[in-house]
C-alpha positions in Angstrom: -5.7 -57.1 -17.7 -8.0 -56.6 -14.9 -8.2 -58.9 -12.2 -11.9 -60.0 -10.2 -12.9 -58.1 -7.9 -12.7 -61.2 -5.2 -9.2 -61.9 -6.3 -8.7 -58.7 -5.2 -9.8 -58.5 -2.1 -8.1 -61.7 -1.4 -4.9 -60.1 -2.1 -5.7 -56.8 0.1 -6.3 -59.3 3.0 -2.9 -61.7 2.0 -1.6 -58.4 1.8 -2.9 -57.2 4.9 -2.2 -60.4 7.2 1.6 -60.2 5.8 2.3 -56.5 7.0 0.9 -57.6 10.5 3.1 -60.7 10.6 5.6 -58.1 9.8 5.2 -56.2 12.0 4.8 -58.5 14.9 8.3 -59.6 13.7 9.5 -56.3 13.9 7.5 -55.8 17.3 9.5 -59.2 19.2 13.0 -58.3 17.8 12.8 -54.7 19.6 12.6 -56.8 23.0 16.5 -57.0 24.0 17.5 -59.1 26.7 20.6 -57.3 28.3 22.7 -58.3 31.2 23.6 -55.5 33.9 24.6 -54.4 37.2 24.1 -51.1 38.8 26.3 -48.8 40.8 25.0 -45.9 43.2 25.9 -42.6 43.6 24.0 -42.0 46.3 20.2 -42.8 47.4 17.5 -40.8 46.3 14.2 -40.2 48.7 15.3 -43.3 50.5 14.6 -45.7 47.7 17.5 -48.6 47.5 15.6 -51.2 45.4 13.7 -50.3 41.8 12.0 -53.1 39.8 12.1 -53.5 35.7 9.3 -55.6 33.9 9.3 -59.2 33.5 9.6 -61.0 30.0 5.9 -61.8 30.7 3.5 -60.2 31.7 2.1 -63.3 34.3 5.3 -62.7 35.9 6.3 -60.6 39.2 8.9 -57.2 38.7 12.6 -57.8 38.6 14.0 -56.5 41.2 16.8 -54.5 40.1 19.1 -53.0 43.8 21.1 -49.8 44.1 23.7 -50.3 45.9 26.5 -47.1 47.2 29.5 -49.1 48.0 30.2 -51.8 45.8 28.2 -52.6 42.5 25.4 -54.7 42.4 25.6 -58.7 41.0 24.2 -59.5 37.7 20.8 -58.8 36.7 19.2 -59.5 33.5 16.7 -57.5 32.0 14.4 -57.6 28.9 13.8 -54.4 27.1 10.7 -53.9 25.7 12.0 -50.6 24.1 14.8 -48.7 22.9 14.4 -47.1 26.7 15.5 -48.9 30.4 12.8 -47.8 32.1 12.4 -48.2 36.0 10.0 -48.4 38.6 9.9 -47.6 42.5 6.7 -48.4 44.7 5.0 -45.0 44.2 2.3 -44.8 42.2 1.4 -42.3 40.0 -2.0 -40.1 39.6 -3.3 -43.4 37.0 -2.3 -46.0 39.9 0.5 -47.4 37.9 4.0 -47.4 39.8 6.0 -44.4 38.9 8.5 -44.3 37.1 11.7 -43.9 38.6 14.5 -43.4 36.4 14.8 -43.8 32.2 17.6 -43.8 30.0 18.7 -45.2 26.1 20.2 -48.7 26.5 24.0 -48.5 25.2 24.9 -51.1 22.5 27.0 -53.8 24.7 24.6 -56.7 25.7 26.6 -56.2 29.0 25.9 -52.8 30.4 26.4 -50.8 33.7 23.4 -48.2 35.1 25.0 -45.4 37.1 22.5 -43.7 39.3 22.2 -40.6 40.8 19.8 -38.4 42.8 18.1 -36.5 39.7 17.9 -32.8 40.1 15.3 -30.7 41.9 12.7 -30.6 40.4 13.3 -33.6 38.1 10.2 -35.4 37.4 11.7 -38.5 38.6 14.1 -39.0 41.9 16.6 -40.6 39.9 19.4 -39.6 37.3 20.9 -42.7 35.5 23.6 -43.3 32.8 24.3 -46.1 30.9 28.0 -46.9 30.5 29.4 -50.3 28.4 30.5 -53.1 30.6 31.9 -55.8 28.4 35.9 -56.3 28.4 36.4 -55.5 25.0 34.9 -51.4 26.1 36.0 -51.8 29.1 39.0 -53.6 29.6 40.7 -55.0 32.4 43.3 -53.3 34.2 41.6 -49.9 33.2 40.0 -47.2 34.9 36.8 -45.8 34.4 36.8 -42.0 35.2 33.9 -40.1 35.5 33.6 -36.2 36.6 31.0 -35.4 38.7 32.7 -31.9 40.1 31.4 -28.6 38.5 34.8 -28.0 36.9 37.0 -30.1 34.5 39.3 -32.4 36.0 43.0 -34.0 35.6 44.3 -37.3 36.2 48.3 -37.6 36.3 48.9 -41.6 36.8 52.6 -42.2 37.5 54.9 -40.3 35.5 51.7 -40.1 33.1 49.3 -37.2 32.8 46.0 -38.5 31.5 43.6 -36.0 29.3 41.4 -33.7 30.8 37.8 -34.7 31.6 34.8 -32.2 31.1 31.4 -31.7 32.9 29.2 -34.5 33.4 32.0 -36.6 31.1 33.6 -39.8 31.7 36.7 -41.8 30.2 38.9 -44.8 30.3 42.5 -45.0 31.1 45.2 -47.8 31.5 46.5 -47.8 34.4 50.1 -47.0 35.1 51.9 -49.4 33.9 55.3 -48.0 35.9 55.1 -49.9 39.8 56.6 -50.3 42.2 57.3 -54.2 43.4 54.3 -54.3 45.5 52.1 -53.3 42.1 51.3 -49.5 43.5 51.5 -46.6 41.5 51.2 -42.9 42.8 47.8 -41.0 41.6 47.3 -37.0 41.0 44.4 -35.2 40.4 44.1 -31.8 39.4 41.5 -28.7 39.2 41.8 -25.8 37.6 42.1 -22.6 39.1 41.4 -19.1 39.2 44.0 -18.5 36.3 43.5 -21.0 34.9 46.5 -23.8 36.1 45.9 -27.2 37.0 46.6 -27.5 41.3 47.2 -30.8 42.7 43.9 -31.5 44.8 44.0 -35.0 45.6 47.2 -37.6 45.9 46.8 -41.1 46.6 49.0 -44.4 45.7 46.9 -47.0 44.0 47.3 -50.6 43.3 47.6 -52.2 39.8 46.5 -55.4 38.7 45.7 -56.6 35.2 42.8 -59.3 36.7 40.6 -55.8 37.8 39.1 -52.4 36.9 38.3 -49.4 38.7 35.2 -46.5 38.5 36.2 -43.9 39.8 34.0 -40.8 40.7 35.5 -37.3 41.2 33.5 -34.4 42.7 32.8 -32.1 45.5 31.6 -32.9 48.5 28.4 -30.8 49.1 28.7 -30.1 53.0 32.8 -29.6 53.2 33.2 -28.0 49.5 36.3 -30.2 49.5 37.3 -32.6 46.3 36.5 -36.0 46.6 37.5 -39.0 45.0 35.2 -42.5 44.5 36.9 -45.5 44.1 34.9 -48.7 43.9 37.0 -51.5 42.5 35.3 -53.9 39.9 36.2 -57.6 39.3 33.6 -58.6 36.7 32.1 -61.6 37.5 32.1 -63.6 33.7 35.6 -62.6 33.5 37.6 -63.5 37.1 40.4 -65.7 36.7 41.0 -64.4 32.7 43.4 -61.6 34.1 47.4 -61.9 34.6 48.1 -60.9 37.9 
């Protein structure tokens, strides 16, 4: 049976409206609210704060501080694309704020953005990495080790040798199980030598706590050309008091 022309037009119009509504719904679903914190390895070009767009276009942008000595407070952002895009004060050729850093969002509702000065020739002043920051992915009493050294590294905590960390990679491992009466344990870091054997380049004593996490960054100091370990203690504000001392 052939439908009248008017009914065909009506059906087509209804289908078009339905498609538009579906597209609008899909677009709305793409907006993600993420609670995040930041940690900046070193400032690039004197930029100490970035911004992200507010949830509503009529509102001012959300300030994103870049702390180098500690992790920032929790910030809530609304992201309309799969990427987290951060803007600086500088403007582009179109007169709009220029992108200072960009990274695909992680899966968690809590994320940590780790900022580093970008390499020479990069279109943005910062390179940024994203890590899952919830306490299921990064448990209390754990260590997240990020390797920025130009070679693989390997930690030994107490008497336990940890897995090798490749260049530019990170892993999470627990604090040492064996501690002294003050909850202290020895830590060493090894680099591969010219023969490929592991050679100790760092030793220290760290304190264990089930109420805290650590973010540890390994690198080679550019000025003195010496292996360096930076340790950032982390007590997530949403998890305070949940660990056992």
